[in-house]
MIRO-352098 format. One record per residue: residue in one letter; chain; y, x, z of N, C-alpha, C in turn; residue number from 0. Coordinates in Angstrom, 3 decimals, decimal comma, padded with zeros to 6 digits. Layout:
# MIRO-352098
MARSE; a; A; Y; X; Z; Y; X; Z; Y; X; Z; NUM
...
# end
This chain:
# MIRO-352098
MARSE; x; A; 005,694; 000,640; -028,061; 004,733; 001,306; -027,469; 004,156; 000,453; -025,944; 0
MARSE; x; A; 004,997; 000,295; -025,137; 005,060; -000,593; -024,005; 004,268; 000,312; -022,818; 1
MARSE; x; A; 003,778; -000,529; -021,990; 002,999; 000,352; -020,718; 002,116; 000,943; -021,221; 2
MARSE; x; A; 001,898; 002,318; -020,611; 000,355; 003,422; -020,433; 000,147; 003,741; -019,329; 3
MARSE; x; A; -001,171; 003,245; -018,961; -001,736; 004,000; -017,494; -002,006; 005,409; -017,938; 4
MARSE; x; A; -001,443; 006,034; -016,633; -001,321; 007,661; -016,483; -001,774; 007,591; -015,155; 5
MARSE; x; A; -002,832; 007,264; -014,608; -002,993; 007,414; -013,278; -003,153; 008,767; -012,457; 6
MARSE; x; A; -002,409; 009,018; -011,684; -002,242; 010,412; -010,817; -003,115; 010,417; -009,810; 7
MARSE; x; A; -004,184; 011,129; -009,953; -005,124; 011,249; -008,856; -004,726; 012,343; -007,995; 8
MARSE; x; A; -003,800; 013,424; -008,484; -003,706; 014,681; -007,625; -002,566; 014,977; -006,928; 9
MARSE; x; A; -002,443; 013,625; -006,622; -000,805; 013,192; -005,768; -000,888; 013,886; -004,659; 10
MARSE; x; A; 000,554; 014,307; -004,104; 000,842; 014,746; -002,895; 000,319; 014,329; -001,497; 11
MARSE; x; A; -000,839; 014,330; -000,791; -001,057; 013,823; 000,506; -000,421; 014,009; 001,470; 12
MARSE; x; A; 000,673; 014,555; 001,518; 001,585; 014,788; 002,942; 002,544; 013,549; 002,790; 13
MARSE; x; A; 002,367; 012,724; 003,553; 003,522; 011,480; 003,678; 005,002; 011,931; 003,675; 14
MARSE; x; A; 005,909; 011,208; 003,109; 007,126; 011,596; 003,326; 007,733; 010,975; 004,415; 15
MARSE; x; A; 008,223; 011,395; 005,159; 009,276; 010,500; 006,465; 010,465; 010,261; 006,015; 16
MARSE; x; A; 010,875; 008,951; 006,157; 012,345; 008,771; 005,957; 013,026; 008,788; 007,339; 17
MARSE; x; A; 014,254; 008,695; 007,224; 015,149; 008,851; 008,512; 015,041; 007,837; 009,597; 18
MARSE; x; A; 014,302; 006,804; 009,352; 013,955; 005,869; 010,398; 012,691; 006,225; 010,928; 19
MARSE; x; A; 011,808; 007,279; 010,775; 010,436; 007,347; 011,367; 009,701; 006,617; 010,485; 20
MARSE; x; A; 010,003; 005,958; 009,411; 008,620; 005,650; 008,565; 007,965; 006,802; 007,652; 21
MARSE; x; A; 007,013; 006,318; 007,116; 005,992; 007,339; 006,148; 005,533; 006,674; 005,153; 22
MARSE; x; A; 005,535; 007,248; 003,977; 005,157; 006,694; 002,810; 004,475; 007,840; 001,712; 23
MARSE; x; A; 003,582; 006,955; 000,717; 002,994; 007,737; -000,004; 002,929; 007,116; -001,526; 24
MARSE; x; A; 003,219; 007,757; -002,516; 003,195; 007,000; -003,804; 002,492; 007,912; -004,933; 25
MARSE; x; A; 001,956; 007,253; -005,903; 000,962; 007,880; -006,739; 001,224; 007,300; -008,129; 26
MARSE; x; A; 001,590; 007,722; -009,233; 001,782; 007,091; -010,385; 000,765; 006,297; -010,847; 27
MARSE; x; A; 001,113; 005,130; -011,539; 000,035; 004,301; -011,979; -000,135; 004,451; -013,415; 28
MARSE; x; A; 001,358; 004,510; -014,221; 001,689; 004,654; -015,418; 003,165; 004,479; -015,976; 29
MARSE; x; A; 003,409; 004,432; -017,008; 004,601; 004,173; -017,387; 005,081; 003,684; -018,652; 30
MARSE; x; A; 006,232; 002,896; -018,894; 006,822; 002,313; -019,931; 007,778; 002,641; -020,561; 31
MARSE; x; A; 007,672; 003,451; -021,617; 008,898; 004,443; -022,022; 009,798; 003,403; -022,879; 32
MARSE; x; A; 009,221; 002,401; -023,393; 010,298; 001,229; -023,956; 011,213; 000,809; -022,726; 33
MARSE; x; A; 010,896; 000,559; -021,680; 011,439; 000,031; -020,505; 012,190; 001,074; -019,397; 34
MARSE; x; A; 011,901; 002,512; -019,872; 012,227; 003,254; -018,896; 011,767; 003,420; -017,389; 35
MARSE; x; A; 010,532; 002,902; -017,633; 010,217; 002,422; -015,978; 008,884; 003,595; -015,960; 36
MARSE; x; A; 008,732; 004,040; -014,588; 007,566; 004,724; -014,024; 006,941; 003,972; -013,084; 37
MARSE; x; A; 005,789; 003,356; -012,869; 005,057; 002,532; -011,992; 004,489; 003,209; -011,231; 38
MARSE; x; A; 004,323; 002,975; -009,862; 003,776; 003,732; -008,587; 002,881; 002,682; -007,815; 39
MARSE; x; A; 001,956; 002,983; -007,293; 001,428; 002,435; -005,980; 001,853; 003,019; -004,691; 40
MARSE; x; A; 002,617; 002,397; -003,978; 003,312; 002,828; -003,160; 002,919; 002,521; -001,696; 41
MARSE; x; A; 002,431; 003,151; -000,810; 001,729; 002,803; 000,579; 002,842; 003,385; 001,579; 42
MARSE; x; A; 003,328; 002,319; 002,592; 004,031; 002,634; 003,541; 003,678; 002,265; 005,074; 43
MARSE; x; A; 004,053; 003,062; 006,072; 003,948; 002,579; 007,361; 005,623; 002,595; 007,897; 44
MARSE; x; A; 005,992; 001,372; 008,125; 007,612; 001,116; 008,474; 007,593; 000,855; 009,701; 45
MARSE; x; A; 008,560; 001,502; 010,464; 008,725; 001,175; 011,983; 009,459; -000,427; 011,838; 46
MARSE; x; A; 008,969; -001,054; 012,907; 009,542; -002,532; 013,005; 010,869; -002,208; 014,015; 47
MARSE; x; A; 012,152; -002,160; 013,358; 013,140; -001,675; 014,493; 013,229; -000,517; 015,258; 48
MARSE; x; A; 013,502; -000,491; 016,300; 013,483; 000,652; 017,182; 012,019; 000,600; 018,010; 49
MARSE; x; A; 011,368; -000,303; 017,854; 009,837; -000,560; 018,603; 008,942; 000,559; 018,269; 50
MARSE; x; A; 007,854; 000,817; 018,607; 006,968; 002,150; 018,314; 005,964; 001,257; 017,492; 51
MARSE; x; A; 006,100; 000,043; 017,064; 005,110; -000,573; 016,248; 005,233; -000,607; 014,677; 52
MARSE; x; A; 004,516; -000,301; 013,966; 004,592; -000,267; 012,432; 004,106; -001,234; 011,642; 53
MARSE; x; A; 004,507; -001,324; 010,669; 003,625; -002,426; 009,449; 003,173; -001,625; 008,474; 54
MARSE; x; A; 001,834; -002,002; 007,941; 001,302; -001,378; 007,038; 001,566; -002,376; 005,594; 55
MARSE; x; A; 002,200; -001,497; 004,603; 002,579; -002,008; 003,518; 001,807; -001,492; 002,194; 56
MARSE; x; A; 001,722; -002,192; 001,135; 001,140; -001,465; -000,037; 001,580; -002,370; -001,038; 57
MARSE; x; A; 001,969; -001,840; -002,185; 002,171; -002,559; -003,423; 002,651; -001,722; -004,556; 58
MARSE; x; A; 002,611; -002,478; -005,905; 003,326; -001,671; -007,180; 004,680; -001,440; -006,915; 59
MARSE; x; A; 005,202; -000,416; -007,670; 006,603; -000,305; -007,546; 007,224; 000,216; -008,804; 60
MARSE; x; A; 008,270; -000,621; -009,304; 008,415; -000,169; -010,932; 010,019; 000,876; -010,179; 61
MARSE; x; A; 010,188; 002,035; -011,164; 011,111; 002,865; -010,778; 011,697; 003,157; -012,127; 62
MARSE; x; A; 013,063; 002,980; -012,054; 013,785; 003,230; -013,592; 013,797; 005,130; -013,573; 63
MARSE; x; A; 013,694; 005,334; -014,951; 013,580; 006,838; -015,398; 014,813; 007,078; -015,319; 64
MARSE; x; A; 015,795; 006,430; -015,998; 017,176; 007,088; -016,517; 018,090; 006,879; -015,161; 65
MARSE; x; A; 017,737; 006,087; -013,969; 018,419; 006,145; -012,733; 017,247; 006,751; -011,723; 66
MARSE; x; A; 017,483; 008,100; -011,816; 016,491; 008,743; -010,779; 015,973; 008,273; -009,281; 67
MARSE; x; A; 015,025; 007,816; -008,970; 014,908; 007,305; -007,534; 015,154; 005,785; -007,529; 68
MARSE; x; A; 015,803; 005,331; -008,446; 016,160; 003,755; -008,489; 014,951; 002,778; -008,483; 69
MARSE; x; A; 014,766; 002,228; -007,532; 013,582; 001,248; -007,459; 013,794; -000,395; -007,558; 70
MARSE; x; A; 013,072; -000,902; -007,891; 012,837; -002,469; -007,712; 012,444; -002,728; -006,482; 71
MARSE; x; A; 011,792; -002,073; -005,905; 011,305; -002,474; -004,279; 009,801; -002,727; -004,694; 72
MARSE; x; A; 008,903; -002,832; -003,653; 007,496; -002,980; -003,807; 007,015; -004,578; -004,151; 73
MARSE; x; A; 006,214; -004,658; -005,001; 005,895; -006,098; -005,323; 004,288; -006,116; -005,030; 74
MARSE; x; A; 003,935; -007,415; -004,375; 002,883; -007,459; -003,977; 001,726; -008,169; -004,184; 75
MARSE; x; A; 002,504; -008,597; -005,633; 001,713; -009,873; -006,422; 000,611; -009,552; -007,230; 76
MARSE; x; A; -000,431; -010,408; -007,256; -001,632; -010,258; -008,039; -001,110; -010,224; -009,646; 77
MARSE; x; A; -000,120; -010,831; -010,073; 000,264; -010,771; -011,443; 000,958; -009,510; -011,803; 78
MARSE; x; A; 001,268; -008,703; -010,953; 002,146; -007,431; -011,309; 001,102; -006,424; -011,128; 79
MARSE; x; A; 000,003; -006,630; -010,300; -001,008; -005,640; -009,950; -001,928; -005,555; -011,409; 80
MARSE; x; A; -002,166; -006,827; -011,881; -003,132; -007,155; -012,805; -002,326; -006,469; -014,259; 81
MARSE; x; A; -001,169; -006,597; -014,137; -000,126; -005,987; -015,461; -000,391; -004,536; -015,457; 82
MARSE; x; A; -000,486; -003,725; -014,505; -000,343; -002,414; -014,431; -001,296; -001,702; -013,905; 83
MARSE; x; A; -002,723; -002,447; -013,500; -003,822; -001,799; -012,967; -004,826; -002,608; -013,858; 84
MARSE; x; A; -005,479; -001,914; -014,965; -006,519; -002,637; -015,815; -007,856; -002,703; -014,975; 85
MARSE; x; A; -008,320; -003,930; -014,895; -009,690; -003,829; -014,386; -010,560; -002,920; -014,049; 86
MARSE; x; A; -010,942; -002,109; -014,886; -011,747; -000,808; -015,180; -011,448; 000,157; -013,865; 87
MARSE; x; A; -010,041; 000,350; -013,745; -009,313; 001,270; -012,816; -009,089; 000,620; -011,610; 88
MARSE; x; A; -009,384; -000,539; -011,395; -009,191; -001,167; -009,873; -009,760; -000,612; -008,895; 89
MARSE; x; A; -011,150; -000,412; -009,168; -011,964; 000,296; -007,918; -011,095; 001,948; -007,735; 90
MARSE; x; A; -010,819; 002,866; -008,883; -010,443; 003,833; -008,600; -009,072; 004,024; -007,831; 91
MARSE; x; A; -008,475; 002,995; -008,331; -006,990; 002,867; -007,402; -007,215; 002,304; -006,209; 92
MARSE; x; A; -008,134; 001,481; -005,765; -008,345; 001,316; -004,501; -008,818; 002,586; -003,777; 93
MARSE; x; A; -009,622; 003,312; -004,050; -010,015; 004,629; -003,439; -008,825; 005,302; -003,139; 94
MARSE; x; A; -007,971; 005,402; -004,223; -006,690; 006,239; -003,916; -005,856; 005,573; -002,564; 95
MARSE; x; A; -005,945; 004,335; -002,947; -005,094; 003,646; -001,947; -005,600; 003,919; -000,394; 96
MARSE; x; A; -007,112; 003,894; -000,315; -007,703; 003,809; 000,873; -007,341; 005,784; 001,497; 97
MARSE; x; A; -007,344; 006,218; 000,678; -007,145; 007,908; 000,908; -005,589; 008,137; 001,469; 98
MARSE; x; A; -004,262; 007,260; 000,829; -003,252; 007,275; 001,056; -003,216; 006,674; 002,612; 99
MARSE; x; A; -003,827; 005,617; 002,674; -003,676; 004,926; 004,248; -003,954; 005,975; 004,954; 100
MARSE; x; A; -005,256; 006,734; 004,840; -005,740; 007,633; 006,123; -005,293; 008,492; 006,237; 101
MARSE; x; A; -004,389; 009,286; 004,983; -003,323; 010,466; 005,251; -002,288; 010,059; 006,150; 102
MARSE; x; A; -001,574; 008,739; 005,761; -000,485; 008,207; 006,445; -000,869; 008,016; 008,017; 103
MARSE; x; A; -001,938; 007,516; 008,554; -001,931; 007,137; 009,968; -002,359; 008,479; 010,486; 104
MARSE; x; A; -002,942; 009,498; 009,841; -003,028; 010,899; 009,993; -001,966; 011,386; 010,528; 105
MARSE; x; A; -000,770; 011,574; 009,808; 000,352; 011,849; 009,977; 000,961; 011,010; 011,104; 106
MARSE; x; A; 001,179; 009,982; 010,793; 001,960; 009,144; 011,792; 001,505; 008,955; 013,057; 107
MARSE; x; A; 000,338; 008,868; 012,998; -000,496; 008,582; 014,450; 000,203; 007,454; 015,231; 108
MARSE; x; A; 000,479; 006,217; 014,814; 001,037; 005,356; 015,543; 000,148; 004,856; 016,603; 109
MARSE; x; A; 000,627; 004,119; 017,785; -000,207; 003,502; 018,629; -000,710; 002,257; 018,119; 110
MARSE; x; A; -000,060; 001,249; 017,693; -000,234; 000,334; 017,074; 000,409; -000,008; 015,606; 111
MARSE; x; A; 000,044; -000,802; 014,911; 000,584; -001,034; 013,589; -000,081; -002,687; 013,080; 112
MARSE; x; A; 000,867; -003,182; 012,228; 000,320; -004,452; 011,804; -000,212; -004,347; 010,276; 113
MARSE; x; A; -000,881; -005,482; 009,632; -000,749; -005,499; 008,430; -000,962; -007,217; 008,124; 114
MARSE; x; A; -000,392; -007,416; 007,020; -000,467; -008,861; 006,465; -000,855; -008,885; 005,111; 115
MARSE; x; A; -001,541; -010,262; 004,830; -001,959; -010,489; 003,473; -000,607; -010,953; 003,060; 116
MARSE; x; A; -000,212; -010,934; 001,440; 000,832; -011,207; 000,858; 000,443; -013,052; 000,460; 117
MARSE; x; A; -000,611; -013,018; 000,324; -000,876; -014,330; -000,151; -001,790; -015,475; 001,072; 118
MARSE; x; A; -001,760; -016,801; 000,948; -002,438; -017,384; 002,048; -003,726; -017,656; 001,837; 119
MARSE; x; A; -004,520; -018,161; 002,651; -006,127; -018,468; 001,884; -006,884; -017,669; 000,895; 120
MARSE; x; A; -006,773; -016,319; 001,275; -007,453; -015,676; 000,433; -008,974; -015,632; 000,334; 121
MARSE; x; A; -009,492; -015,884; -001,098; -010,953; -016,014; -001,008; -011,600; -014,581; -000,894; 122
MARSE; x; A; -012,944; -015,073; -000,655; -013,786; -013,730; -000,043; -013,578; -012,751; -001,121; 123
MARSE; x; A; -013,636; -013,014; -002,245; -013,054; -011,466; -003,298; -012,240; -010,832; -002,853; 124
MARSE; x; A; -011,192; -011,166; -002,572; -009,771; -010,866; -002,402; -009,727; -010,179; -000,882; 125
MARSE; x; A; -010,719; -010,627; -000,046; -010,841; -010,045; 001,336; -011,327; -008,543; 001,357; 126
MARSE; x; A; -012,292; -008,390; 000,125; -013,223; -007,364; 000,105; -012,113; -005,761; 000,616; 127
MARSE; x; A; -010,741; -006,242; -000,336; -009,715; -005,143; -000,317; -009,830; -004,742; 001,485; 128
MARSE; x; A; -009,341; -005,855; 002,237; -008,644; -005,989; 003,293; -009,920; -005,112; 004,698; 129
MARSE; x; A; -010,937; -005,455; 003,952; -012,417; -005,359; 004,555; -012,666; -003,631; 004,655; 130
MARSE; x; A; -012,409; -003,191; 003,354; -012,376; -001,805; 003,105; -011,287; -000,970; 003,773; 131
MARSE; x; A; -009,849; -001,599; 003,952; -008,855; -000,859; 004,506; -009,263; -000,856; 006,054; 132
MARSE; x; A; -009,657; -001,895; 006,558; -010,261; -001,901; 008,214; -011,140; -000,932; 008,490; 133
MARSE; x; A; -012,301; -000,812; 007,377; -013,134; 000,225; 007,512; -012,302; 001,874; 007,711; 134
MARSE; x; A; -011,730; 001,907; 006,548; -011,164; 003,422; 006,714; -010,274; 003,687; 007,871; 135
MARSE; x; A; -009,611; 002,488; 008,405; -008,931; 002,839; 009,316; -009,715; 003,099; 010,807; 136
MARSE; x; A; -010,980; 002,247; 010,577; -011,926; 002,638; 011,718; -012,566; 003,799; 011,703; 137
MARSE; x; A; -012,560; 004,374; 010,869; -013,193; 005,933; 010,142; -012,002; 006,925; 010,920; 138
MARSE; x; A; -010,815; 006,356; 010,930; -009,540; 007,388; 011,351; -009,071; 006,954; 012,655; 139
MARSE; x; A; -010,029; 006,407; 013,625; -009,580; 006,251; 015,040; -008,822; 005,050; 015,192; 140
MARSE; x; A; -008,737; 004,069; 014,347; -008,333; 002,723; 014,724; -009,321; 001,606; 014,722; 141
MARSE; x; A; -008,844; 000,436; 015,876; -009,751; -000,565; 015,900; -008,651; -001,857; 015,762; 142
MARSE; x; A; -009,325; -002,987; 015,044; -008,697; -004,245; 014,806; -008,541; -005,146; 016,135; 143
MARSE; x; A; -007,486; -005,016; 016,824; -007,506; -005,819; 018,246; -007,100; -007,445; 018,057; 144
MARSE; x; A; -006,370; -007,556; 016,738; -006,245; -009,240; 016,323; -006,724; -009,134; 015,046; 145
MARSE; x; A; -007,128; -010,354; 014,741; -007,356; -010,487; 013,200; -007,136; -012,208; 013,161; 146
MARSE; x; A; -006,320; -012,531; 012,687; -006,190; -014,031; 012,679; -005,827; -015,091; 011,258; 147
MARSE; x; A; -005,780; -016,010; 011,060; -005,003; -016,527; 009,777; -004,097; -017,307; 010,518; 148
MARSE; x; A; -002,782; -017,146; 010,177; -001,381; -018,112; 010,901; -001,509; -019,497; 010,085; 149
MARSE; x; A; -000,681; -020,154; 010,666; -000,456; -021,610; 010,299; -000,386; -021,601; 008,797; 150
MARSE; x; A; 000,355; -020,748; 008,184; 000,697; -020,867; 006,630; -000,422; -020,493; 005,639; 151
MARSE; x; A; -001,520; -019,965; 006,440; -002,894; -019,699; 005,798; -002,570; -018,099; 005,467; 152
MARSE; x; A; -001,755; -017,004; 005,470; -001,908; -015,784; 005,804; -002,363; -015,111; 006,486; 153
MARSE; x; A; -002,951; -013,911; 006,389; -003,914; -013,216; 007,215; -003,105; -012,188; 007,931; 154
MARSE; x; A; -003,278; -012,046; 009,336; -002,536; -010,996; 009,951; -003,746; -010,213; 010,755; 155
MARSE; x; A; -003,318; -008,700; 010,932; -004,057; -007,701; 011,508; -003,432; -006,997; 012,541; 156
MARSE; x; A; -003,686; -006,683; 013,606; -003,242; -005,624; 014,684; -004,106; -004,605; 014,877; 157
MARSE; x; A; -003,751; -003,555; 014,670; -004,284; -002,267; 015,017; -003,990; -001,391; 015,956; 158
MARSE; x; A; -004,831; -000,749; 016,534; -004,420; 000,080; 017,608; -005,162; 001,167; 017,672; 159
MARSE; x; A; -004,860; 002,394; 018,143; -005,775; 003,660; 018,038; -006,659; 003,182; 019,198; 160
MARSE; x; A; -007,796; 003,870; 018,877; -009,206; 003,624; 019,698; -008,919; 004,943; 021,284; 161
# end
């Protein structure tokens, strides 16, 4: 049978707060009954140690059905994204991702947070997603105070509350 898309559009918009002061929202992308997996898109604002600066992260996450709560961790790769998000659904998933980001920053209200690309030297097509993220953050009271490409080619952003 294999992987089957079952996109959850009515997911809980209230972020989960972990014991370390981080926040996350997850929504189901689909499941693979043969492998006993449920696949999520997970969006996180994680705290950098004890500082007040957070990191914004998002990626696909495989969770085992038989071991409730067991996760293989976030995967940021384009290969896994293409595996679990069919091309016609990518715009819908992006809109859900943007909505989750807006909910996270509304709840966590961090003064500052960072974001970085997983891959170096992103083409213009790949940067569209990051521009959309910057736009939604601007609409929710944040501005980009730093945006640069590091020595290794990865892109970095620092956001602060306006």
